[in-house]
Structures are given as C-alpha cells and as structure tokens.
N, C-alpha and C positions, 0 to 999 in steps of 0.2 A: 384293534385293527379296523381301518375304515373299509368301505365297500370297494373303492377303487384299488387299493393295495391287494385286497383279497382276490379281486377279479384278475389283476395282473399276475398274481402267483399261480392261479389256476390256468391261465392262458399259457404261462411259461412251462407248465407241466407239473409243478409242485402243488399237491393237494393237501391242505391242512386237515388235521384229524378232528377238529371240532365241528359242531353242527352246522355253522354257517358255511364252512368250506364244503361240507357234503351237500348242502342245499344248492350252493353255486354250481358244483360239479353236476348235479342232477339237472339243473336248469340249462347249463351249457350243452349237455348231452342231448337234451330234448330239442334244443334249438338247432342242433346240427342235423337232425333227422327231418326228412321231407314230410309234409302232412299226408295223412292217409286218405284224404278226400279231396275232391276237386269241385269247385262251385261252377255250375254251368253258366254260360253267358246269358241265356234268357233269364235265369234267376237273378243274376246281378243287375241286369237291365230293369227288371221289375222292381227291385229294391230301390234303385236310383230314381226311377219314375215315381215311386211312392214318396220318396223323400222330397222330390221336386214339387209334387202336388201339395204336400204339407206346407212347404215353404210358400207356395203360391197362395194357399188359403190364408196363411198368416198375413201375407201382404194385403189381401182383401180386407181382413179384419182391421188392419191399421188404416187402410184407406177409408173404411166405413167410420171408424172412430174419428179420423181427421175431418171428414165431411160433417159428422154430427157436431163436433166441437166448433167448426166454423159457423154452422147454423145457429148454435147457441150464442156464440159471440155476436153474430149479426142481430139476433133478437135482443140481446142485452144492450148493444149499441143503439139500436133503434128506440128501445124503451127509454134509455137515458138521454137521448138527444132529440126526442120526438117534438118537443116544443121549438127547438131551434133549427131543425133539419128541413131543408127544402131541396128539391131536385132542380132548382133553377139553373144551377151551373152546368147541368147536363142537357139543357134544352137543345143545344147544337147537334146532339146525336139523333134527334128525332127525324132529321132528314136523311140519315144514313141507316135506317132500319134494315133495308135489304142487304147492305154491305155487311152489317154486323151478323145477320142471320147466315149469309154466305160464309163468313169467316168461321162461325161456329160449326156449320155443316162441313166445311173443308177440313177443319182440325179433326172432327170426329171421323171423317172418311180416311184421313191419313192414319189415325190410330187403328182403325179397322184393317186397313191394308197391311200395316206393320204386324198386327197380331195374326192375321189369317194367311198372308202370302209370304212375307219375308221370314218370319220365324219358322215356318214349315220348311223353307228351302235351306236354312242354315242348321236345322235340326235342334233348335233351342226350344 
C-alpha cells in the first residue's frame, strides 16, 4: 500500500492495523493539536535579522572575490600585452579629468544615499 492510499484511508476514518497505519494515525493526531509554545515577535525578528546579516556578509565575500579576480585578470592582461599596449587611444580623456572625477563621486554619493536613507525608510 502506498503512502497516499494509506493517508486517504486514515482521513476517511479507517485505521489499518499494521505499523505504518498506526504511525500515520499518530502523526495526524499530533498535527491536529496546537503547539504548546508561542515564539515571541522580538525573537522571530532577531532570527530574521541574523539571517539577513549572514546573507549580506556572503554578498560581501562574493564582491571581494570578484574584485580580486578582476585585478588578477587586469595584471595578466597587462603582462601579456605590455609590449603592444599603449594608452594613446585614451588621450582624448585627459581634457575631461574633472568630469570623470565628478561622475565617480556622483555615483558613490548615490550609492551612499541609497544605503543610508532609502533602505532605512523602506525597512530593508
């Protein structure tokens, strides 16, 4: 007899005499009863906060690993192409140094605002 047929028999009121039937009956009786304890809301909040912190730490490790691999790839690329590489194609950017620095600072400021202000307001 498969589990589904056994479960259907017990739900209909017929309880088989073998061990599986008795085990199913015991499980269903236990599931019908309310639990004897209640978890307080602050406890549940602490658990969720702890899980979110672990997830956030894992994200930082992946970020650090990605940055490390990009730096390694840059070093390997520069080592392999050092004889043929020149920054001559990027000389037009030398006149836009202030604009590039402003762009970097602006992006960092937006990230800071997102992390400090917006996520506090939404509760994330």
